[in-house]
C-alpha positions as CSV (number, residue, x, y, z in Angstrom):
1,X,-14.1,39.6,56.1
2,X,-15.4,38.4,52.6
3,X,-12.9,35.9,52.9
4,X,-15.4,33.9,55.7
5,X,-18.4,33.9,53.7
6,X,-16.2,32.0,50.6
7,X,-16.1,27.7,50.8
8,X,-12.4,28.2,51.9
9,X,-10.8,25.9,54.4
10,X,-9.9,27.0,57.9
11,X,-6.5,26.9,58.0
12,X,-7.0,30.5,54.8
13,X,-9.5,31.9,57.0
14,X,-6.7,31.6,59.7
15,X,-3.9,32.9,57.4
16,X,-6.1,35.6,56.0
17,X,-6.9,36.8,59.5
18,X,-3.0,37.2,60.6
19,X,-2.3,38.8,57.0
20,X,-4.5,41.4,57.9
21,X,-3.9,42.0,61.6
22,X,-0.2,42.0,61.0
23,X,1.2,41.5,57.6
24,X,-0.4,44.8,56.1
25,X,2.0,47.1,58.4
26,X,5.2,45.0,58.0
27,X,7.5,43.2,55.8
28,X,8.3,40.7,58.2
29,X,7.8,37.1,57.2
30,X,6.1,34.7,59.7
31,X,5.4,31.0,59.6
32,X,2.4,28.9,61.4
33,X,1.7,25.6,62.8
34,X,-1.9,25.0,62.7
35,X,-3.4,22.1,65.5
36,X,-7.1,21.8,66.7
37,X,-7.8,23.3,69.7
38,X,-11.2,22.1,71.1
39,X,-12.3,21.7,67.5
40,X,-11.4,25.2,66.2
41,X,-8.0,25.5,64.5
42,X,-5.3,27.4,65.8
43,X,-2.4,28.5,64.7
44,X,1.2,29.0,66.4
45,X,3.0,32.3,64.5
46,X,6.4,33.0,64.1
47,X,8.6,35.4,62.9
48,X,10.8,33.9,60.1
49,X,13.9,34.5,61.1
50,X,17.9,33.3,59.7
51,X,19.7,32.3,63.3
52,X,22.7,30.7,61.7
53,X,25.8,33.2,61.2
54,X,26.8,34.7,58.3
55,X,29.7,32.7,56.6
56,X,29.6,35.3,53.8
57,X,29.4,38.4,55.4
58,X,32.5,38.1,57.6
């Protein structure tokens, strides 16, 4: 929570919060899209996955 006392962007604070909630317990990679919701930052997170069929593992 020390990050919230630093002079960092809202994006950085939201990324650190997400990492502390999920990132320490998984090796999965997430991507996020940030927008403003009533003047507050909101990030929609999605799991980064390969949705295309693998042509090299046939």
